[in-house]
C-alpha positions as CSV (number, residue, x, y, z in Angstrom):
1,M,11.0,1.9,-17.0
2,S,11.6,-1.8,-16.5
3,L,11.1,-3.5,-13.3
4,D,12.2,-7.0,-14.3
5,G,13.7,-8.9,-11.4
6,K,11.8,-6.8,-8.9
7,N,9.1,-8.4,-6.6
8,V,6.2,-6.6,-5.0
9,L,4.0,-7.8,-2.2
10,V,0.5,-6.4,-1.9
11,L,-1.3,-6.7,1.5
12,T,-5.0,-6.8,1.7
13,T,-8.0,-8.3,3.6
14,N,-10.5,-10.6,1.9
15,Y,-13.3,-8.0,1.9
16,G,-13.7,-4.3,1.4
17,T,-10.6,-3.3,-0.6
18,E,-11.3,-0.7,-3.0
19,Q,-11.3,-2.5,-6.5
20,D,-9.2,0.1,-8.5
21,E,-6.6,0.5,-5.5
22,L,-5.9,-3.2,-5.8
23,E,-6.1,-3.9,-9.4
24,Q,-4.5,-0.8,-11.0
25,P,-1.2,-0.8,-9.0
26,V,-0.9,-4.6,-9.7
27,A,-1.5,-4.2,-13.4
28,V,0.9,-1.3,-13.8
29,L,3.6,-3.1,-11.9
30,R,3.1,-6.2,-13.7
31,E,3.2,-4.5,-17.0
32,A,6.5,-2.7,-16.0
33,G,7.9,-6.2,-15.4
34,A,7.6,-6.8,-11.6
35,R,6.3,-9.9,-10.1
36,V,3.4,-9.1,-7.9
37,T,2.2,-11.3,-5.0
38,V,-1.2,-10.5,-3.5
39,A,-1.3,-11.6,0.2
40,A,-4.7,-11.6,1.9
41,Q,-5.9,-12.8,5.3
42,T,-7.0,-16.2,4.0
43,D,-6.8,-17.9,0.7
44,E,-10.3,-17.2,-0.4
45,G,-11.0,-14.7,-2.9
46,V,-10.8,-10.9,-2.1
47,Q,-14.1,-9.3,-2.6
48,T,-13.4,-5.8,-3.7
49,L,-15.7,-3.0,-3.4
50,V,-16.4,0.3,-5.7
51,S,-16.8,3.3,-3.8
52,D,-16.9,1.4,-0.4
53,K,-20.4,0.0,-1.1
54,D,-20.9,-1.7,-4.5
55,P,-19.5,-5.3,-5.1
56,G,-16.5,-5.3,-7.5
57,S,-14.4,-7.9,-8.8
58,V,-13.0,-11.0,-6.8
59,V,-9.2,-11.2,-6.8
60,Q,-7.6,-14.5,-5.9
61,P,-4.8,-13.9,-3.4
62,D,-1.4,-15.9,-4.0
63,T,-0.6,-16.5,-0.3
64,T,-1.9,-15.4,3.1
65,L,-0.7,-12.6,5.4
66,A,0.6,-15.3,7.8
67,E,2.5,-17.3,5.4
68,A,4.0,-14.1,3.7
69,S,7.4,-12.9,4.3
70,A,9.1,-9.7,3.3
71,D,12.3,-11.7,2.3
72,G,12.7,-11.5,-1.4
73,F,10.3,-8.6,-2.0
74,D,11.4,-5.2,-3.1
75,A,8.5,-3.1,-2.0
76,V,5.0,-3.5,-0.3
77,V,1.8,-1.7,-1.4
78,V,-1.3,-1.3,0.7
79,P,-4.5,-0.5,-1.0
80,G,-7.4,1.3,0.5
81,G,-11.1,0.8,1.1
82,T,-12.4,1.9,4.4
83,V,-13.7,-1.6,5.4
84,N,-10.2,-3.2,4.2
85,A,-8.2,-0.6,5.9
86,D,-10.1,-0.7,9.1
87,Q,-9.6,-4.5,9.4
88,I,-5.9,-4.7,8.1
89,R,-4.7,-2.0,10.4
90,T,-5.3,-4.5,13.5
91,D,-3.8,-7.4,11.7
92,D,-0.7,-8.5,13.4
93,D,0.7,-10.1,10.2
94,A,0.1,-7.0,8.1
95,R,1.8,-4.9,10.6
96,R,4.7,-7.4,11.0
97,L,5.2,-7.1,7.1
98,V,5.0,-3.4,6.7
99,S,7.5,-3.1,9.5
100,A,9.9,-5.6,7.9
101,F,9.9,-3.4,4.9
102,A,10.4,-0.2,6.7
103,G,13.1,-1.7,9.0
104,T,15.2,-2.8,6.0
105,G,14.9,0.4,4.2
106,R,12.6,-1.0,1.3
107,P,9.6,1.1,0.0
108,V,6.2,1.2,1.6
109,A,3.2,2.5,-0.4
110,A,-0.2,3.0,0.8
111,I,-3.2,4.9,-0.7
112,C,-6.4,6.3,0.5
113,H,-7.3,4.7,3.9
114,G,-4.2,2.4,3.7
115,P,-2.2,4.6,5.8
116,W,-4.3,3.5,8.7
117,L,-2.0,0.4,8.9
118,L,1.0,2.7,8.9
119,V,-0.5,4.5,12.1
120,D,-0.8,1.2,13.9
121,S,2.6,0.1,12.8
122,E,4.1,3.2,14.1
123,L,5.5,4.2,10.8
124,T,4.2,7.7,10.5
125,K,6.1,9.8,13.3
126,G,8.2,12.2,11.6
127,R,7.0,11.5,8.0
128,R,5.4,13.6,5.5
129,L,2.4,11.9,3.8
130,T,-1.0,12.2,2.4
131,S,-4.2,9.9,2.6
132,Y,-7.9,10.0,2.2
133,P,-8.8,13.4,4.1
134,S,-10.7,11.8,6.8
135,L,-7.3,10.2,8.1
136,R,-5.6,13.6,8.6
137,P,-6.4,13.7,12.3
138,D,-5.2,10.0,13.0
139,L,-1.9,10.7,10.8
140,E,-1.2,14.0,12.7
141,N,-2.0,12.5,16.0
142,A,0.5,9.7,15.1
143,G,3.3,12.4,14.5
144,A,2.9,12.9,10.7
145,T,2.7,15.9,8.5
146,W,-0.4,15.3,6.5
147,V,-0.4,17.3,3.1
148,D,-3.2,17.4,0.4
149,E,-1.3,16.2,-2.7
150,E,-1.9,13.6,-5.3
151,V,1.1,11.7,-4.4
152,V,3.9,12.2,-1.7
153,V,7.2,10.2,-1.7
154,D,9.0,10.8,1.5
155,T,12.4,9.5,1.9
156,S,13.4,11.1,5.1
157,G,12.8,8.2,7.4
158,G,15.1,5.5,6.4
159,H,12.8,3.9,3.9
160,P,10.7,5.4,1.0
161,L,7.2,6.2,2.0
162,I,4.9,6.6,-1.0
163,T,1.4,7.8,-0.3
164,S,-1.8,9.1,-2.3
165,R,-5.3,10.4,-1.4
166,N,-7.8,8.2,-3.4
167,P,-8.5,6.3,-6.4
168,G,-8.4,9.6,-8.6
169,D,-4.5,9.6,-7.7
170,L,-3.9,6.0,-8.9
171,D,-1.8,7.0,-11.9
172,A,0.6,9.3,-10.0
173,F,0.7,6.6,-7.2
174,S,1.5,3.6,-9.3
175,A,3.9,5.9,-11.4
176,A,5.7,7.0,-8.2
177,I,6.1,3.4,-7.1
178,V,7.5,2.4,-10.5
179,R,9.9,5.2,-10.4
180,T,11.1,4.4,-6.8
181,L,11.7,0.8,-7.8
182,S,13.5,1.6,-10.9
183,G,15.9,3.8,-9.0
184,E,14.7,7.1,-10.7
185,A,13.9,10.2,-8.7
186,A,10.2,9.7,-7.5
187,A,9.3,13.3,-7.4
């Protein structure tokens, strides 16, 4: 499946993003032909973590969350990592960006702890999704139906919502984003 001409925005903080949840979807999307832009809170490198504790690679962002716009992008991806997700969920620019994608019917994808941003952006009510299991009460309290599945693609709320549970689901998560952007059935 070719994503030539597609543009994807990835939202992250500068510390605590789960390494594989940032790097793997970016690599898969680029391999499929998409142009991927990583937006972080500052223009300094993103210090990723492995399993929320061990230092991972440093990823250089392309722009900042404040400078980023949803215009010109076809989808947004929110990686997890407990520290990253806990910080980004309260970031006004990150909330503005995911809300802009949702409000215009474009796909929003979040993995592991990433759906915390969806809770704080009020994008979970009436939606079926998954996440890291510890987020289940937060998502259900925000009106979502939480399920324990490797990837969930919910198209019921005006925009595709793609979610996965953890790094073990990355292949399915990335494939669902590619299928959704290529216009194929995402199930």
